[in-house]
C-alpha positions as CSV (number, residue, x, y, z in Angstrom):
1,M,-0.1,0.3,0.4
2,K,1.0,3.5,-0.8
3,I,0.1,6.1,1.4
4,V,0.1,10.1,2.0
5,F,-1.0,11.9,4.7
6,F,-1.9,15.0,5.5
7,G,-2.7,17.3,8.5
8,P,-1.6,20.5,10.1
9,P,1.1,19.8,12.7
10,G,0.3,17.8,16.0
11,S,-3.0,16.3,14.1
12,G,-1.6,12.8,14.9
13,K,-0.4,11.6,11.7
14,G,2.8,10.4,13.4
15,T,1.1,8.4,16.0
16,Q,-1.4,6.7,13.2
17,A,1.0,6.4,10.7
18,N,3.1,4.4,13.2
19,L,0.5,2.5,13.8
20,L,-0.9,1.9,10.4
21,S,2.3,0.8,9.1
22,K,3.0,-1.7,12.0
23,E,-0.5,-3.5,10.8
24,L,0.2,-3.1,7.2
25,N,3.9,-3.6,7.1
26,I,4.5,-1.0,5.5
27,S,7.6,2.1,6.1
28,H,6.6,4.9,7.7
29,L,8.1,7.7,6.3
30,S,8.4,10.6,8.7
31,T,10.3,13.8,7.1
32,G,10.3,15.0,11.1
33,D,12.3,11.6,11.8
34,I,14.0,11.5,9.3
35,L,15.5,15.1,9.9
36,R,15.9,14.5,13.2
37,E,18.3,11.5,12.8
38,K,19.9,13.9,10.5
39,L,20.2,16.5,13.2
40,K,22.1,14.1,15.3
41,E,24.7,14.0,12.7
42,T,27.7,16.8,12.6
43,D,28.1,17.6,9.2
44,D,27.3,21.1,7.2
45,L,23.9,19.7,6.0
46,S,22.6,19.3,10.0
47,K,23.9,22.1,11.4
48,K,22.1,24.3,8.3
49,L,18.7,22.0,9.4
50,Q,19.3,22.9,13.2
51,T,19.0,26.6,12.5
52,I,16.2,25.9,10.2
53,M,14.3,23.7,12.3
54,S,14.6,25.6,15.4
55,S,13.5,29.2,14.1
56,G,10.2,27.5,12.9
57,N,11.0,27.4,9.3
58,L,10.7,24.6,7.0
59,V,13.3,22.6,5.0
60,S,14.1,23.6,1.4
61,D,12.2,21.7,-0.9
62,E,15.3,20.3,-2.9
63,I,17.1,18.8,0.2
64,L,13.6,17.1,1.2
65,N,12.4,16.0,-2.3
66,Q,16.4,14.2,-2.8
67,I,15.4,12.7,0.8
68,V,12.4,11.5,0.5
69,S,12.8,10.4,-3.2
70,E,15.9,8.1,-2.1
71,K,13.2,6.3,0.7
72,L,10.8,6.0,-1.7
73,V,12.8,3.5,-4.2
74,G,15.1,1.9,-1.5
75,K,14.2,-1.7,0.2
76,E,12.6,-0.6,2.4
77,T,9.5,0.4,0.3
78,N,9.0,-2.4,-1.2
79,N,5.9,-3.3,0.8
80,G,4.5,-0.2,0.4
81,F,4.8,3.5,2.8
82,I,3.0,5.9,4.2
83,L,3.8,9.5,3.2
84,D,4.2,11.9,6.8
85,G,4.8,15.3,6.7
86,Y,5.7,15.4,2.8
87,P,4.6,16.5,0.0
88,R,4.1,20.3,2.5
89,T,4.3,22.8,-0.7
90,L,3.6,22.9,-3.9
91,S,6.7,22.4,-5.6
92,Q,7.2,18.8,-3.2
93,A,3.9,17.8,-4.8
94,N,4.7,18.4,-8.4
95,F,8.3,16.8,-7.5
96,L,6.3,14.0,-6.0
97,L,3.8,13.6,-9.1
98,N,6.4,13.9,-11.4
99,F,8.5,10.9,-9.3
100,I,5.2,8.5,-8.9
101,N,4.6,8.5,-12.6
102,Q,8.2,8.1,-13.7
103,H,8.4,5.2,-11.7
104,E,4.8,3.8,-11.9
105,L,4.0,3.9,-8.2
106,N,0.6,4.2,-8.0
107,L,-0.7,5.6,-4.8
108,D,-3.8,3.8,-2.7
109,L,-4.9,6.2,0.2
110,I,-4.8,9.7,0.6
111,I,-5.9,10.8,3.7
112,D,-6.7,14.3,5.2
113,F,-6.6,14.8,8.8
114,K,-8.9,17.7,10.0
115,I,-8.5,19.2,14.0
116,D,-9.3,22.8,15.2
117,F,-6.1,24.5,15.6
118,K,-6.9,25.3,19.7
119,I,-6.6,21.4,20.2
120,V,-3.6,21.0,17.9
121,E,-1.8,24.1,20.4
122,Q,-2.6,22.0,23.1
123,R,-1.6,18.7,22.0
124,I,2.0,19.9,20.8
125,I,2.6,22.2,24.1
126,Y,2.2,19.0,25.7
127,R,4.8,17.2,23.4
128,S,7.1,19.2,24.0
129,H,7.2,19.1,27.8
130,Q,7.1,15.3,27.3
131,E,9.2,14.4,25.0
132,K,11.3,18.0,25.4
133,R,11.6,19.1,22.3
134,S,13.1,22.3,21.2
135,D,11.0,23.0,17.9
136,D,7.5,22.8,20.0
137,S,7.1,26.6,21.6
138,L,4.1,27.6,21.3
139,N,5.4,30.8,19.0
140,V,7.1,28.2,17.0
141,V,3.8,26.1,16.7
142,K,1.8,29.2,15.7
143,I,4.3,29.7,13.0
144,R,4.1,26.2,12.0
145,L,0.3,26.3,11.5
146,E,0.0,29.3,9.9
147,K,3.2,27.8,7.3
148,Y,0.5,24.9,6.9
149,L,-2.3,27.0,6.2
150,Q,-0.4,28.8,3.3
151,E,2.0,26.0,2.2
152,T,0.4,22.8,2.7
153,Y,-3.2,22.9,2.6
154,P,-3.4,23.9,-1.2
155,V,-1.0,20.7,-1.8
156,S,-3.4,18.6,0.5
157,E,-6.7,20.0,-1.6
158,L,-4.4,19.5,-5.1
159,F,-3.8,15.4,-4.2
160,C,-7.7,15.4,-3.0
161,D,-8.7,17.0,-6.2
162,K,-6.4,14.9,-8.3
163,F,-7.5,11.6,-6.7
164,P,-11.0,12.0,-5.1
165,D,-11.5,8.2,-5.4
166,L,-8.4,7.4,-3.4
167,S,-9.1,10.8,-1.0
168,H,-10.5,10.6,2.7
169,T,-11.2,13.2,5.8
170,I,-10.2,11.7,8.7
171,D,-11.7,14.0,12.1
172,A,-8.4,13.8,13.8
173,S,-9.7,15.3,17.8
174,Q,-11.0,11.7,18.2
175,E,-9.6,8.8,20.2
176,I,-6.1,7.6,18.7
177,S,-8.0,4.2,18.7
178,K,-11.1,5.3,16.6
179,I,-9.1,7.2,14.1
180,Q,-6.8,3.8,13.8
181,T,-10.4,1.5,13.4
182,E,-11.2,4.0,10.6
183,L,-8.0,4.1,8.9
184,M,-7.4,0.2,8.8
185,K,-11.4,0.1,7.5
186,L,-9.9,2.7,4.6
187,A,-6.7,0.4,4.1
188,K,-8.6,-2.8,3.9
189,K,-10.9,-0.8,1.2
190,G,-8.0,0.5,-0.6
191,Q,-6.3,-3.0,-0.8
192,N,-9.2,-4.5,-2.9
C-alpha cells in the first residue's frame, strides 16, 4: 500500500502512521523523523537544518525531495509506505507527482487529518514537555500552523482533487483507537 497523510502539525499523523505501518507491514516515512535523525549528525547540512528547524521554518524542497525520493525507491519501501509530512509545498507535490509517474508508483490512499488549531496547540505544548523538543514552543507552533495553511493545505486540496476516489477525511480530534479503526477500514478497502 502506498499512502499519503496530510494534516497540520500535532494532528496525530505521526502516531497514526506508526500504528498503521506496523499493522500493514509498510514503511512509515516521516520527514520529521528523517530530519531529526539527520540533526544528530555533525556535518554542515545538519547544522543548517538545526538553524532552519529551531526557527520554525521548513527545510528546502530540494533537500526534502532528494531525501524522500531515495527512500521511495529503496528496499525499505518494497511493501509500500506512508508519507507523513511530505509533500508540504506545491513544488514538492509536483516533484512527487512526476516521481511517482516516472517510477510507476500508484497511490492507494490519501488521508487528510482535520482538527481545530486550538486542540493542536494544546497537544503540541503537551508533547514538547513530554519529549523535551526544542521545535515545539507555542511561538514556533503558531508559525508552523500558519505555514501549514499557506503552503500545505493547498497541496492536500490538490491531491484530493487529483485523486478523488483515493481521498478521505479523518476527524483527528477523536481518540487514537477510533482513528486507527477508521484508517484500517479505509486501508482494507484500498487493498481490494
